[in-house]
C-alpha positions in Angstrom: 121.7 7.6 52.7 120.5 11.3 52.8 117.9 14.1 53.0 116.4 15.0 49.6 114.4 18.4 48.6 112.8 19.0 45.8 113.7 22.7 44.4 110.6 24.1 42.3 111.8 27.0 40.0 109.3 28.4 37.1 110.8 30.4 34.1 114.2 29.6 35.4 114.1 31.0 39.0 113.2 28.9 42.4 110.1 29.8 44.1 111.3 31.4 47.9 109.4 28.5 49.6 111.9 26.2 47.9 114.6 27.9 50.2 112.8 27.9 53.0 112.3 23.8 53.1 115.6 23.5 52.3 116.3 25.3 55.1 114.6 23.2 57.4 115.9 20.0 56.0 119.4 21.2 56.1 118.4 21.5 60.1 117.4 17.5 59.8 121.0 17.0 58.0 123.0 17.9 60.6 121.0 16.3 63.4 120.9 13.5 61.2 124.9 13.4 60.3 123.4 13.0 56.6 124.4 14.7 53.4 121.8 17.3 52.3 121.0 16.7 48.3 119.0 19.4 46.4 117.5 18.3 42.9 116.5 21.0 40.2 114.4 20.2 36.8 114.4 22.6 34.1 116.2 24.2 31.4 119.4 26.3 31.7 119.0 26.3 35.7 123.0 26.5 36.6 122.1 29.3 38.4 118.9 27.8 40.5 121.8 25.1 41.5 124.5 27.4 43.0 121.7 28.9 44.7 120.7 25.6 46.1 124.3 25.3 47.7 124.3 28.8 49.1 121.4 28.3 50.9 122.3 24.3 51.8 122.5 21.9 49.8 125.6 19.6 50.3 124.8 18.3 46.4 122.7 19.2 43.7 121.6 16.9 41.0 120.5 18.5 38.0 117.6 17.4 35.2 118.5 19.9 32.6 117.2 20.1 28.7 114.7 20.7 26.7 112.5 18.1 27.5 112.3 20.0 30.7 112.2 23.3 29.6 108.4 23.5 30.5 106.7 22.0 33.2 105.3 19.1 32.5 104.1 16.6 35.4 104.7 13.5 34.1 108.4 14.4 32.8 109.2 16.4 36.1 107.9 13.6 38.2 110.3 10.6 36.5 113.0 13.4 37.0 112.1 13.5 41.1 112.1 9.8 41.0 115.3 9.3 39.3 116.9 11.6 41.7 115.5 9.2 44.3 117.2 6.2 43.0 120.3 8.0 42.7 120.7 9.9 46.1 119.3 7.0 48.4 117.2 9.4 50.6 115.9 8.4 53.9 113.4 11.5 54.2 111.8 13.5 50.7 111.0 17.4 51.1 109.0 19.3 48.6 107.0 22.8 48.8 103.5 22.3 49.1 102.5 24.3 45.8 101.1 24.5 42.6 103.5 21.9 40.4 105.4 20.5 42.7 103.1 19.0 45.4 101.4 17.3 41.9 105.2 16.2 41.2 105.4 15.1 44.5 102.3 13.2 44.7 103.1 11.4 41.4 106.5 10.7 42.1 105.6 9.4 45.4 102.4 7.0 44.0 104.7 5.5 41.3 107.6 4.7 44.0 105.4 3.6 46.3 106.3 5.4 49.4 104.5 7.0 51.5 103.9 10.7 51.5 102.0 13.6 54.0 101.0 16.0 51.7 100.4 19.8 53.0 102.5 19.8 56.5 102.7 22.6 58.0 105.2 21.9 60.4 108.0 18.6 60.0 110.1 17.5 62.9 111.9 14.7 63.9 110.8 12.1 66.6 113.6 10.6 69.2 114.2 8.0 66.9 115.1 10.9 64.3 112.3 10.0 62.3 110.0 12.3 60.2 107.0 13.5 62.0 104.6 16.0 59.9 101.8 18.0 61.1 98.6 18.7 59.0 95.4 20.1 59.1 92.5 17.8 58.2 88.6 18.0 58.0 89.0 21.7 56.4 91.5 22.6 59.5 89.5 21.9 62.1 91.9 18.8 63.4 95.5 18.7 63.2 97.3 15.8 63.0 100.6 14.2 63.2 101.6 11.5 60.1 104.4 9.0 61.6 105.6 6.5 58.9 106.9 2.9 59.0 109.1 2.4 55.7 112.4 3.6 56.0 112.1 6.4 53.4 109.7 9.5 54.9 108.2 11.9 52.2 106.5 15.5 53.0 105.3 18.5 51.2 105.5 21.4 52.9 103.5 24.9 52.9 105.1 27.8 52.2 106.1 30.3 55.0 106.1 27.1 57.5 109.7 28.0 58.3 111.9 31.6 57.8 113.9 31.9 54.9 117.5 31.2 55.6 120.7 33.2 54.7 122.7 32.4 52.0 126.4 32.0 52.1 127.5 32.9 48.9 131.2 30.8 50.1 129.8 27.5 50.3 130.8 24.8 48.6 129.4 21.4 47.4 128.9 19.4 44.5 126.8 19.9 40.9 126.0 17.0 39.3 124.0 16.1 36.0 121.4 13.5 35.9 120.3 11.7 32.9 116.5 11.1 32.9 114.9 9.3 30.1 111.7 9.6 29.8 108.7 6.7 28.7 106.3 7.7 26.4 103.2 8.8 29.0 106.0 11.4 30.0 107.4 12.2 27.2 104.1 12.6 25.5 102.8 15.5 27.4 102.6 18.3 25.4 102.3 22.5 26.9 100.4 24.2 24.4 100.5 27.6 25.9 100.9 30.1 29.2 98.6 32.8 29.9 99.7 35.0 32.6 97.1 35.5 35.0 98.2 38.3 37.1 97.3 38.2 41.1 98.8 41.6 41.9 102.3 42.9 42.9 103.2 40.3 45.8 102.6 36.4 45.0 100.1 35.8 47.3 101.9 32.5 48.8 104.7 34.4 50.1 102.9 37.6 51.2 103.1 39.0 54.4 100.3 41.0 54.2 97.2 40.1 52.2 93.9 42.2 51.9 90.8 40.2 50.9 87.1 40.5 49.7 84.5 38.5 49.9 81.2 38.8 48.8 80.7 41.9 51.1 82.2 43.9 48.2 79.5 43.4 45.8 81.6 43.8 42.5 84.7 44.3 40.7 84.3 48.0 41.8 84.7 47.0 45.4 88.3 45.8 45.2 89.2 49.1 44.5 90.0 50.2 48.5 90.9 47.2 49.5 93.6 47.2 47.0 94.6 50.9 48.2 95.0 49.8 51.6 97.0 46.6 50.6 99.3 49.3 49.0 99.5 50.9 51.7 101.2 47.8 53.9 102.7 46.5 50.9 100.8 43.4 51.1 98.5 41.2 48.3 94.8 41.0 47.1 92.9 38.1 48.0 89.6 36.8 47.8 86.6 34.2 48.9 85.5 31.8 46.7 82.2 33.9 46.2 84.2 37.0 44.9 86.1 34.8 42.1 82.7 33.0 41.3 81.0 36.2 40.7 83.4 37.0 38.2 84.7 39.9 40.4 88.7 39.0 40.4 90.8 36.2 38.7 90.5 32.8 40.2 94.3 33.0 41.0 93.2 35.5 43.9 91.1 32.6 45.4 92.0 31.9 49.0 90.5 28.7 50.7 90.0 25.0 50.4 89.5 25.2 46.9 92.1 28.1 46.7 95.3 28.9 47.9 96.8 28.0 51.5 98.2 31.0 52.8 100.0 31.6 55.7 100.4 36.0 56.3 101.8 37.9 59.6 98.6 39.9 58.7 95.2 39.1 57.1 92.5 41.8 56.7 89.3 39.8 55.6 86.9 42.7 53.9 83.2 41.6 53.9 84.0 37.9 53.7 81.3 36.1 55.9 83.8 33.1 57.3 82.4 30.1 55.0 84.7 26.7 56.8 86.2 26.2 53.2 87.5 29.9 53.5 89.1 29.6 57.4 90.9 26.1 55.8 93.0 28.7 53.8 93.6 31.2 56.4 94.4 29.0 59.1 98.3 29.8 59.6 97.8 33.2 59.8 99.5 35.1 62.7 96.9 37.9 62.9 93.5 38.0 61.4 91.4 41.5 61.2 87.9 41.1 60.2 85.5 44.2 59.0 81.7 43.0 58.0 78.9 44.9 58.7 77.4 41.3 60.4 78.0 40.4 63.9 77.7 37.3 64.2 79.5 36.6 60.8 81.5 33.7 61.3 84.8 34.7 60.6 84.9 36.7 63.8 85.3 33.6 65.8 88.5 33.5 64.1 90.0 36.7 64.2 92.2 38.4 66.7 90.4 41.6 65.8 86.9 42.1 64.5 85.4 45.7 63.3 81.6 45.9 62.9 80.8 48.2 60.1 80.5 49.0 56.6 83.7 48.0 54.6 83.7 51.4 52.2 83.4 53.5 55.4 85.7 51.4 57.8 88.8 50.2 55.0 89.2 54.0 53.3 89.7 55.5 57.0 91.8 52.7 57.8 94.0 53.3 54.5 93.9 57.0 55.1 94.9 56.6 59.2 97.9 53.9 58.1 99.4 56.3 55.0 99.7 58.8 57.9 101.5 56.6 60.6 103.5 55.2 57.9 104.5 58.6 56.3 103.2 58.1 52.6 
């Protein structure tokens, strides 16, 4: 028996959420007295395997080869299934981010394992069984998922847990895991990747997000928001109205049909606060709303609200922050 964590990576670099999840799993492993096993899938991912040891894994299973050089859902799910068979885990955790959540869901379905998706908190009950807290109905209700079967699985949202400290002196076992792909998994083909810039900071890892909605009125309306985000070292986000309008790329979109974010500070500019958008920002520690409409729903969830024209408020706020921060 063990605890197994899927380490998500892209282009040879582990996503930070993988270490967040691994750190939480380390706590579970210590509490239950079980070994912590990580699985890394890709090509030339030996360095990631060594990092997994430093971040708390006792053993790392490595699926490495040309067939896994590029992300393919079927191939990566087959690798995760093979790791499940090899590690015989009691608990399986994976990041709830694009790519990893699809891999986990497919592997769970094929292995007939119950899975709680998009958990914002995972814990153990008095009997050492996994409990997963996840939002439903656009974030209006929080549910706690419990499991009947012996194997329990969940995907965990970014920034649900702090990034653990890496210990370069830790030792552990790194073992190759051979995976044979069936025709369906081997038949997937990646034609090309197209980079889509989403600012200098990844939304799902950003501690500060400045987001714009219909009220920015067009692509140029995001320029004052970019200046504010730059002053705060944050990322730019958007509501669906802004992305549907073609004002910013879709990878800026936050909400039920976009990205779920959990920043320390979320500044909503010209966003009315549709329930689908609010579903994506419920985990923000502090929400600041700037809107001309004093009755906008966003004020119902904001910790601080400014009723005013964002084109006047945002530049003034930017200058004040620059002066305060010495920029």
